[in-house]
N, C-alpha and C positions, 0 to 999 in steps of 0.2 A: 909491707903487710901482704902476704900471699892469699889470693882468693882460693887457692887449692887446699887449704888446710884450716879447718875442715871444709869439705867441698861446698856446702851451701850456706855457710855462715855469713858470707858477704853478698851472696846473690840468691836470697830466698825466693825471688820472683822468677828464677830460671825455670823451675818445673812448670809454673803456670804459663810462661811464654811458650815452652815446648808443646804443652797441651793445646794452646790456642792455635799454634801453627799447624799441628796435626789435624785439628778439627776443621780448619779452613781448607786444607789440602784434600781431606777426605770428602768434604761436602762439595768442593769445586770439581774434583777429578774422579772421585770414587763413584761407583755405581750403587750407592746406598741411599735410600730415602732419608731425607733430613730428620723426619720424626723418629725413625728407627735408630738413626745414628745418635741423636740427642738422648732419646730414652735409654738406649743401651749403655751409653757412656755414664749417664746418671746412675743406672743400676750397678755398674761395676764400681763406681765411686762409693756408693753406699756399702757395697761388699768390702771394699778396701778399708773403709772406716771401721767396720765391724771387726776386721782382721788387724786393726791398728797399724795400717800401712799408710801413714799420713802423706808421704810424697806421692804415692800411687793415687791416692784419693784426689790430691790437688791436680794431678795431670789429667785424670779422667773428667773431673769437674770442668777443667779448662777446655778439654776437647768438646764437651757438650756446649760450652759457651761459644767457642769458635765456630762450631757447626751451626748453632742457632743464629749467630750474627751473620754468617755467610748466607744462610737460607733466606734471610730477610732482604738481602740486597741483590741476589742473583736476578738477572733480567728475565722478564716474562718470555716464555718460549711459544712462538706461534707455529701451529701446524699448517695453517692456511693464511696466505697473505690477505689483509683486509681489502675491502673495495676502495674505490676512489672517492669515497664520501669525505666531506669537509670535516676537519678536526681542529681542535683548539688546545693550546697549551702554553706553558710558561718557558721562556727562553733562559737557559742556564749558562750557555757558552756560545761564543761566535768566533769562527776562524775565517778571516778574509783570505781567500786564495786568489791566484792570478785571474782565473776565469769565472769564479763563482764564490758564493758564501756557504760555508759549512755551519749549519745552525743546529745546536743541540736543544731539544724541546722535551720537557716533561708534559706529556699529553694528559689532559684532564679526564677523570673518570666519567664526567657527565657527557663528554663527547665520544664515548666509547673507547676510552684510552686506559689510563693508569699504567703507562709504560713510558719509556724514553725512546725517542726517535731522533735520528740525525737527518736533517734536511739538506739537500743540495739545491740551492737557488741560483740559476745561471744569469743573474742580473744584479745591478747595483742601484736600481731605481728606488729601492727601499733599503736603508741601512738599519739593520736590526741590532739592538743592544741587549745585554743581559738584563733581565727584569721585564722585558716587553712580553705582553700576552699577544700571541699571534694566532690567526686562523689561516689554515692552509688546506690545499687539496693537491693530489698528484698521484704518481705511480709508486706504490710501495713494493719493496722486495726484502727478502730475508738477508741478514748479514751472513750468508753462507760462505764456506771456504771457496775462494776463487784464486787458486794458485795454479798458474799455467806452466811455469818453468821451475825446476828444482831450486831450493833455497830462497824462493821469493817470499817476502813477508806475508804472513797469513793475517789479513785484516779482520777476519771473523773473530780471531782470538783477541785482537785489540778491541773490537767493538764489544765483545762479551765482557771483558774485564772492565770496561767503562760503563757497563750496565745498559748497553744499547740493544733494544729488541728488534727495531726495524730501521731500514733506510727508506727515504722517500725523495724522489725527484719531483720538485715543485716547478712547473712551467712558469715563465714570466707572466705576472699579472694574477697569479693564484695565491699570493701571499699578502696578508693584510695585518697590520698592527691594530689591535682592537682595544688595547688597554695597557696598563703598566702597574708593576708592583714596586713598592718602595720599602721592602724589608731591609734589615740591617746589612745582610750580605750583598744585596743589590746595590745599596748605597756605597758600600765599601768598594765594590767593583767599579762603580762610576768614579769615585774619588781616585782610585788607582789609575783609571784611564785619564783623568784630568791631570794627574801628576806626570804621567808619561807624555801627554800632549804638551805640558809646560816645559818638559825637558827638551823635546824635539823642536819647540818653537823658540828656544832660548838662543843665546849667542855661542853656545858650545859648538865645536866642530861636529860634523855629522857622525863620524866614527866615535868620537867621545860621547856624544849624546846616546848613541846606541848602547855603548858599554855602560854608561851610568844608569840608563833605564833598566838594563838587565840586572845589574848588581843591587839596585835599590828596590825594584818592584817585581823582579822575576820575569818581566816581559822581554822575551827574546825573539819576537816575531820579525823584527827588523834586521836580525842577523842574517847575512847571506850564507849560503852553503860553503862558499870558499873560506869565509872567515871562521865558521865553525870548525872546518877541517884544519885550518892553521892552528887554532887553539888546542884541538885534540892531538895533533901531531907534536906540538910543543909540550904537551902534558899539563896544560893549565885550564882545560875546559871546566874544571870544577869551580873556578871562580865565577863562572856565568850562572851557576845554580845557587840559589839562596841556601845557606847552610850555617854551620856553627861559627864560621869566621864572621859572618854578618851579625849574628846574635851576640858574639863576644864584643864586637865593636860597639854595638848598641848598649850593652851592659856597662862598658867602660864610660861611654859618653853620659849615660844617665847617672852613673855613680858620681861622676865629676860634677854634674849639674846639681845633684842632690847632696853634695858633700856638706853643705851647711847644716843639714839635718843631723848628720853624725856629730858635728861639732857641738850642737845643743843637746846631745844625748838621745836623739830619736833615730838610733841606728836601725831598729826594726821597721819603723815607718819608711825609712829609706829603701829597704829591701822590698817591702810590700809594694811600694810605688814602682820599683823596678820590674817586679813581676807583672803588674798591670800594664806597663808600657810594652813589655815583651809579648804579652798575649794580644795586645792591640796591634802590634806589628805583624804577628802571625795571622790575625784576621784580615788585616789590610792586604797582605801579600797572597791571600787565597788558601791558606792552611795547607801548603804543600807538605809532603811527608818529611822532607829534610828539615824544613823550618820547624814543624811540630816536634820532631825529634829533639832538635837543639833547645827549643823553648821548654819542653817538658823536663829535659835534663837540667837546664839552668834553673828552672823553678824548684826542682828537687834539691839542688845544691843550696839555693837561697833559703828554702824552708829549713834546711839543716842548720844554716847560719842563724836563722831567726829563733829556732827552738833549741839550739846547741845540741843537735843530735849527730851521731856518727854519719859519715858520708861514704857512699860507695858508688863509684862511677858505673860499674857494671850493673848494679841493681837499678840505678837511674836509667841506664840504657834499656834494660828489660822493661821497666815501667813505661818508658816512651813507646816501645814496640807494642806492648800489650794494649795501651790506650788507643794507639792509632789503628791497630788491627781490629779492635772491638767495634770502633765507629766506622772504619773503612776496611773491611776484611780483604777486598780484592786489591788493596795496595800491596799486598804480599807479592803479587805478580808484576808490580811496577818496577822498572829498572832503577829509577831514581831512589825508591825505597831500599832496594837491595844494596845499591852502591853506598848510600848514606850510612846504613847501619854497619855494613862490612868495614867501611873506612873508619868509623868511630870505634868499633870494637878493636880493630888493629891498633889504632892510636892509644887506646886505653891499655892494651896488653903489651905492645912493643915499645912505646915511647919511654916508659920508665927504665927500660933496659938499655936504650940507646942514649938517653939523656942523663948526664950527671947531676941529678937534682940536689945532691948534697952540697953543691957549690954554686949558688946563684950569683955570686959575685965574680965568677970567672969571666974573662974577656970574651966578648962576642957571644954571650949566653943566649940572647934573643935570637941571633942568627942560627946558632946551633939548635935551639929549640924548634925553630921553624923548619929546619932541614930534617930533623929527626921525625917530626910530625908528618912531613911529606913522604919520607921513606916508609914510615909505618903504614900510612894510608895507601900508598902504592902497593905495598906487599899484600895488604888485606883485600884490595880490589882487583889485583892482577887477574885472578881466574875469571871473575865476572866480566871485566873489561874485555878479556880475550874472547869470552864466549859470546857476549852481546854485540861487540863492535868489531871483532876480528882484527884488531890492530892494537899495539901497545907502544907508547912513546919510549924512546931510548934516552933522550937528553932532558928528561923531565926536571932534574935538579937545577939545571941552569936557569930556566924561566921561573921556577918556584922560588929561587933566591930573591928575584925581583918582587914577587908577590908579597913576600914578608913585609916589604916597605910600601909597595903600591896599594895593596888592599886597604889598610887603615886610612890612607890619604884619600883614596877615591870614594870609599864608603862614607866616611865622616864628612869630607868636603862636599860630596854629592848631596848628602842630607842637608847640610848647611845652605848649600846653593839653592836647593828646592824651596826650603823654608823662606829664605830671603826673597826669592823670586815671587812666591805666592803672596807675600806681603808688600809687593810693589817695589822692592829695592832692585838695583842693577849692579850686582857685585862683579864688575869687570875684572878686578884683580883675581877673584876666585876662578873666573872663567879661564884666565891666563894660566893659573896654576893647574887646573884640571886638564886643560888642553895639552899643556907641556908634559905633565906626568904621563898622561895616557899615550901621547905620541912616542915618548921614549920607550914605554912598555910595549907598545904595539910594534915598534921597530925591532925590539928584542925578540918578541914572539915570532914575527915573520922570519927573522934571521935564523932562529933555532929550527923552525919548521922546514927551512930550505937546506939544512945541513945534510950531508950524505948519510943515508941510512938512519934518518931521524926517527923512524918507527919500524917496528916489526909488523909486516902486513900479511894479509891472507891467512890468518889463523882461524881455521874452522874446526871446531871440536864438538863432540856430542855432549849432551848435558851430564852424562854419567862420569865423564872425565873430570868434572868439578870435584868429585869426591876424593880421588887421590891427590888432586892439586891442593885442596884445603887440608888434607891429611899431612902432606909435606910441610905446610905452614905450622900445623899443630906440633909436629915433631921438632921443628925449628924453635918454636916457642918453648917447648919443654926443655930443649937443650940450653937455652938462655937462662931459664929459671933454675934448673937442677944441676947444670954443668956436668952431665954424665955422658960418657962416650957413646953409650948405647943409643942415645937419642940422636947423636950425630950420624951414627951408622944408619939408623932408621930413616932419618931425613934424606940422606944421600940415596939409599935404596929406593925410597918412595919417589924421589925425583927421577931417578933413572927409569923406574917402572912406569911413571907417568909419561915421560918422553917416549919411551919404547911403545907404549900403548898408542900414543898419538901418531907415531910413525907407522905402526902396523895397521891402524884403522883408517888411514887416509885413503880414500877411494882413488882408483885410476880411471880417468875419463877417456873415452875414445871419440873420434870424430863421427859425424853423421847423425847426431841427435836432431830430432825435429819435433816441434810442438805447434799446436794450433792455439793462438792467443785469443782468449775470449774478451771481446770489447763490443760495446754497443754502437760505436761509431764507424767501425771498419772490420773487414775480415783480414787477418794477418797470420802468416805462417812463419815461424822462426826456425832457421836451419843453422846448425853449427858445423863448421868445417875449418880445421886448422886454427888460425888466429882470427877468424872472421865469423861474426854472427850476421847472417843474412836475413833480412825481414822482407818477405813478399806480402804486400799489403794493397788494399783497395783505397787506402787513405789518399786524399788529393795531394799533389806534389807540394803545394804551398804549406802543407802541414808537416813536411818531412823534418824541418829543423826542430819544431816543438816535439814531434814524435821521437826523434833521436834523443833529445834530452830526457823525455819521460821514460823511455825504455832503458837508457843508460842508468838511470837512478833506480827504476823498479827491478831490473835484473842485474844490479851491480854485483851481488854475490855470485850469481851464476857466471857472469863474465869473468870475475876474478879467479874462480876455481878452475875454469877452462882455459885460462891463459889467453883470453880474447883481447885483442888490441884494436880491432876495427869493426865498426858497425856499418853494414851496407844495407841501404833501403832501395828496393826495386818494386815496380808495379806488379801486382799479382798476375797480370796477363802478359808479363814480359817474356823475352826469349830465354830467360833463365829456367823456365819450365821445359820439360822434355816434350817431345812430340805427343800430341794428344792431351795437352794441358795437364801433365802429371808432375807432382812434386813428391819428394821423398820425406818421410817422417821416420827416420831411423831405418828399420827393416821393413816398414810399411810403405805403401804407395797410396797417394791420394790424387784423384782426378778432380779438377776444378770446374764446376758449372757456374760460369761467370758471364753475365750480360746476355749472351746468346748461346745457342747450342752448336759449337763448331765441330761436333763429333760425327765421324763416319763409322757406323757400326762395324763395317767390315775390317777396319784398321785398328780397332781398339783392343789393346791387350787387357788381360784380366788384372784388376788392381783391388786393393782392400777397401778403399773408401771413395765416395764422391762427395766433395764439400760444396754445398749449395750456398752461394752468397746472396746478399740482399739485392744485387743487380740482376739476378736471374728470375724470370717469371715464366710460368708454364705449368704443365701437369707433372707433378713429381712421380706419379706411378709410371707415366710414359717415359720419363727420364730414366728411371731405374731399368726399364727394358732396353735402353739404348747404351748406357754407359759401361756395362759389363763390370759391375762392382759387387762386393759383398754387402756393404752397408752404406746407407745415405746419412750424411752428417749435415745438420742444419746449423748454419752460423748464427752467432748471437746477435749480429747486427740486422738480421731480418726482423721486420715488425712482428711483435709478439703474437698478434692474432693470426697473421699469415703463417708464422712458424708453427703455431698450434694446429692450424688447419692442415698444413703439409704433414705434420706428424700423425694426425688422426687418419688422413687418407692413406698413408703408407702402412700404418699398422693394421688397418682394416683388410688389406690384401696380403698381410703377412710379410711385408718388407722390413728387414732390420733397419732401425733408424736411431740415431743419436742426436738428441736436441742439446746443443751446447749451453742453452739457457737452463737446463736441468742438471746436466752432468758434464764432467770433463771427459775428453776422449781417452785420457790416460797417457802415461809416459811411453815413449817409443825409442 
């Protein structure tokens, strides 16, 4: 049955989904007031009804719905940072970092809030959990764009899409737990945490416990970066994310347990109970977009069974997307949401073409079905994976063959193991099975990830290249459905055009780039030359190892695109600076005012900037008269009050000044 004839007969919800997406994008990125956008869309919808243009009316009604839903969840925008007054709020999420706790708090209106803030608490004397009501005070700052080097992750975009209005650094001793909430979501989070604790304190091997916790609860915090990379290179990272495979296993298990109901003629009750269990699982795991998508689609299919209605996978997919986006519009910008729906759409469209469904008794049918599903999902997500992760696995089929058998065993066995453990049983035999199966699977994953050319790396594309990439897939799909040569020609031409655009638009980088890294703990200058990224910093030597790891991760894309293989860390006052304490920032030169004034006015050449670090004390106006520069630059690690005082004194006498706490120096 083709969904293309007639176009909307099997996917009547598609126009509504298109409208909702357009409304979200316009409200999120457009420079249009939400009230005007909603009102204008409603007006056009009414006009379309009068002109008997039903599809057009649906689209504009959906645009107004998407825009309205988005306007309700956009974070509050502050023009001025609040004072250090104490605030109180409800903890929604906690992330334990190596050196601090990241605490997400919905600040109460009665304490001057009604916004969401993320707190950084540099201590573990108080362990905060979701549901706690906390009182805190500290230094607030706006989640503004803080990108120092090209291709660095823009955390302001991340915070905005999570609804974060402010960040707050809370000193040790200024955070108190003053109450607790026991609503249903909080209880579910605590139960999920208890299940994870039970898994980690069980007799399972450490690596097996981490894997089981991830595939059952979605808790991947214990996964090391190295292990994540191995799974990504092997092409099996999707098993770590809760998705349709997990929901399918649950449906099968529940159906088997409730089979007696079907025997006594209570088939509908059996499906209703299955739906209840599925939504309970979605709530328990935190309502992630991938799980919600799978559960909504499964619910639609089960309801079709209950009421003997026609079923459409594409329409169920549209329904899932609409419901998720109405209740969580900013999920549209979530990578997990995009990958989940792209993979499912590709499976729905491509799998029937690759899988001989007419012969379910063929030998190795289950294996072939799993492989075709993997191929379809990989095709559908290839553009997004290349865009977001800059790397694509090559040998993904090898490890995914194992997943066909490993996934049901580990998911069902893990669930059984947790249930037995919670009731006080010690299923040693099940521990042996889970440890053995995972050890074999892990051995395969590591082996595949270490094969030569296991992944295509350093793929950096602009967002607009996604359009011809998906257009190529559309022509390929049309070729499979209609078997016309014209679509084959269009697919090949589109592919060549896409590759050509990618080659033509790849920038050429030259040596000599330099940037000032903004950080509160040290003044650092990054210089690129050849295969080396040199970091001149005031950070103490005992921090070099930690700094190296942090910079390698933070600037990983910059390092990859420049062909950098070595990170060199030197003191800012080292001999690597030229005479007169001058460092190069591309075509610009910057003189360093650091600790003391070692400058001899008669010997100083004219340079562009003078960078003042936190270790320099003195009269900034007098310094400007000595250093022979165009502009004074105040480092971010200078105390804020002192930095503001320096800036005020320099501006009063007309000295050009750049405060790195307020703006970036700019690319050089």
